[in-house]
C-alpha positions as CSV (number, residue, x, y, z in Angstrom):
1,M,-33.5,9.3,-50.5
2,S,-33.3,11.8,-53.6
3,N,-32.0,14.8,-53.6
4,N,-34.6,17.2,-51.5
5,S,-34.6,21.2,-52.1
6,V,-35.9,22.6,-48.6
7,Q,-36.0,26.4,-47.5
8,L,-34.7,26.7,-44.2
9,N,-35.9,29.2,-41.0
10,D,-34.0,32.2,-42.4
11,A,-35.0,31.6,-46.3
12,R,-31.4,30.2,-47.3
13,L,-32.1,26.8,-49.3
14,V,-30.0,24.1,-49.1
15,T,-30.3,20.3,-51.1
16,I,-30.3,17.5,-48.6
17,R,-29.1,14.4,-49.5
18,P,-27.1,11.0,-48.8
19,I,-23.5,11.3,-49.4
20,R,-21.6,10.1,-51.9
21,P,-17.8,8.9,-52.5
22,S,-17.6,11.9,-55.0
23,D,-18.3,14.0,-52.1
24,L,-15.0,13.5,-50.8
25,D,-13.3,16.9,-52.1
26,A,-16.3,18.8,-51.0
27,L,-16.0,17.1,-47.5
28,R,-12.5,17.7,-46.9
29,T,-13.3,21.4,-47.6
30,F,-16.4,21.2,-45.8
31,F,-14.5,20.1,-42.1
32,T,-11.2,22.5,-43.3
33,A,-13.8,25.5,-42.7
34,L,-14.9,24.3,-39.5
35,S,-14.1,26.4,-36.6
36,R,-11.4,24.4,-34.4
37,A,-13.8,24.7,-31.5
38,T,-16.7,23.2,-33.9
39,L,-13.8,20.2,-34.6
40,R,-13.2,19.5,-31.2
41,L,-16.8,19.7,-30.3
42,R,-17.4,17.1,-33.1
43,F,-14.7,14.7,-32.7
44,H,-14.0,15.5,-28.7
45,S,-10.7,16.1,-29.4
46,S,-8.3,19.5,-30.6
47,T,-7.5,18.5,-34.4
48,N,-6.4,20.7,-37.4
49,E,-7.6,18.2,-40.1
50,L,-9.1,14.7,-40.6
51,S,-6.8,12.1,-42.1
52,E,-7.7,10.6,-46.2
53,H,-8.8,7.5,-44.8
54,L,-11.4,8.8,-42.1
55,L,-12.5,11.2,-45.0
56,N,-12.7,8.4,-47.5
57,E,-14.6,6.2,-44.8
58,F,-16.8,9.1,-44.1
59,T,-17.8,8.7,-48.0
60,R,-18.7,4.9,-48.1
61,V,-21.8,4.0,-46.7
62,N,-24.0,1.0,-46.9
63,H,-26.9,-0.6,-45.2
64,A,-25.1,0.1,-41.7
65,H,-23.5,3.1,-42.4
66,V,-25.7,6.0,-43.5
67,A,-24.9,9.4,-43.5
68,F,-26.8,12.8,-45.4
69,V,-25.2,15.8,-46.3
70,A,-26.9,19.5,-46.9
71,E,-25.5,21.2,-49.7
72,I,-25.7,24.7,-51.0
73,H,-25.3,25.4,-55.3
74,G,-23.3,28.8,-55.5
75,V,-23.0,31.0,-58.5
76,A,-22.8,29.6,-61.8
77,G,-19.6,27.7,-62.5
78,Q,-18.8,27.1,-58.6
79,L,-19.5,23.6,-57.5
80,P,-22.1,23.0,-54.5
81,A,-20.8,23.4,-51.0
82,L,-21.0,21.2,-48.2
83,V,-22.6,23.2,-44.9
84,A,-23.5,20.2,-42.7
85,E,-23.4,16.2,-42.4
86,A,-25.2,13.8,-40.5
87,R,-24.6,9.7,-40.0
88,F,-25.3,7.0,-38.3
89,V,-23.4,3.5,-37.8
90,R,-25.4,0.7,-36.7
91,N,-23.8,-1.0,-34.0
92,A,-23.8,-4.8,-35.3
93,D,-26.7,-7.4,-34.0
94,S,-28.6,-4.3,-32.7
95,E,-31.7,-1.9,-32.7
96,S,-29.2,0.8,-31.7
97,A,-26.9,3.1,-34.1
98,E,-23.9,5.7,-33.1
99,F,-25.2,9.1,-34.2
100,A,-23.0,12.4,-35.2
101,L,-23.9,15.7,-36.7
102,V,-22.0,18.6,-37.4
103,V,-23.2,22.1,-39.0
104,A,-21.1,24.8,-40.3
105,D,-20.7,27.8,-37.9
106,N,-22.1,29.8,-39.9
107,W,-25.3,27.7,-40.8
108,R,-26.5,27.2,-37.2
109,R,-30.2,28.1,-35.3
110,I,-32.1,28.2,-38.8
111,G,-33.6,24.4,-38.3
112,L,-30.8,22.5,-40.3
113,G,-29.6,20.1,-37.8
114,T,-33.4,19.6,-36.7
115,L,-33.9,18.9,-40.2
116,L,-31.0,16.4,-41.0
117,T,-31.3,14.6,-37.5
118,R,-35.1,13.6,-38.7
119,I,-34.4,12.6,-41.8
120,L,-31.5,10.5,-40.1
121,A,-34.2,9.1,-37.7
122,Q,-36.7,8.7,-40.6
123,R,-34.0,6.3,-42.6
124,A,-32.8,4.6,-38.9
125,R,-36.9,3.3,-38.5
126,F,-36.9,2.4,-42.0
127,T,-33.7,-0.1,-41.4
128,G,-34.9,-1.3,-38.4
129,V,-32.8,1.2,-35.7
130,R,-34.8,1.9,-33.0
131,H,-32.1,3.9,-30.9
132,L,-29.8,6.8,-32.1
133,C,-26.9,7.2,-29.5
134,G,-23.8,9.6,-29.2
135,D,-21.2,11.1,-27.1
136,V,-21.1,14.8,-26.3
137,L,-18.8,16.5,-24.5
138,E,-20.8,18.4,-21.5
139,D,-19.2,21.8,-22.1
140,N,-21.4,21.3,-25.6
141,K,-24.2,23.8,-24.6
142,A,-25.9,23.8,-28.0
143,M,-25.7,20.2,-28.7
144,R,-27.3,19.5,-24.9
145,G,-30.0,21.7,-25.7
146,F,-30.2,20.5,-29.1
147,A,-30.9,17.0,-27.8
148,H,-33.6,18.1,-25.6
149,S,-35.4,19.9,-27.9
150,L,-35.7,16.4,-30.0
151,G,-36.6,14.7,-26.7
152,A,-33.3,12.8,-26.2
153,R,-32.1,12.0,-22.9
154,L,-28.5,12.8,-21.6
155,S,-26.8,10.9,-19.0
156,R,-23.1,10.5,-17.8
157,A,-20.8,8.3,-20.0
158,I,-19.4,5.8,-17.9
159,G,-15.3,6.1,-18.7
160,R,-15.3,8.7,-20.8
161,G,-14.7,11.7,-18.7
162,Q,-16.3,15.0,-19.5
163,T,-18.9,13.3,-22.2
164,L,-22.3,13.0,-21.7
165,R,-24.3,10.0,-23.2
166,L,-27.3,11.4,-25.6
167,S,-30.2,8.4,-26.4
168,M,-33.0,8.7,-28.5
169,N,-36.1,7.0,-29.4
170,V,-36.5,6.7,-33.4
């Protein structure tokens, strides 16, 4: 997929594209700007910042690890800023993949998460993935509603405490 400029429900423009290793600084800035509550919902634990190792892993993708970002272009002279990221990592020798999504706090409820998930699902289908799965904290009402809107199933995650398992056919 090449860069794809899209107008969201509130008329803001974003560019959707695959993540690149050169996005390391922008990705670090993106995660640093997220609220503590959003970080907890994304990573299922309280965290202030992500390790350099994890950030590097997030920018290095291949046929089994696919990630897209949404970026906005600021005023002239400023670098583009990331406002969302979605990814899947295919389970070895399987038709399923683990899926994750996070949208910046002030970019929610305007269709960005749905758009990224649809693009991710399309790529998953293209690579032979048939099921996207992910764990959702039980108190993450927004993600539970989002999953329902996509037709995903939610079930108890065995042995994972306060977590639900999201399963979606692609």
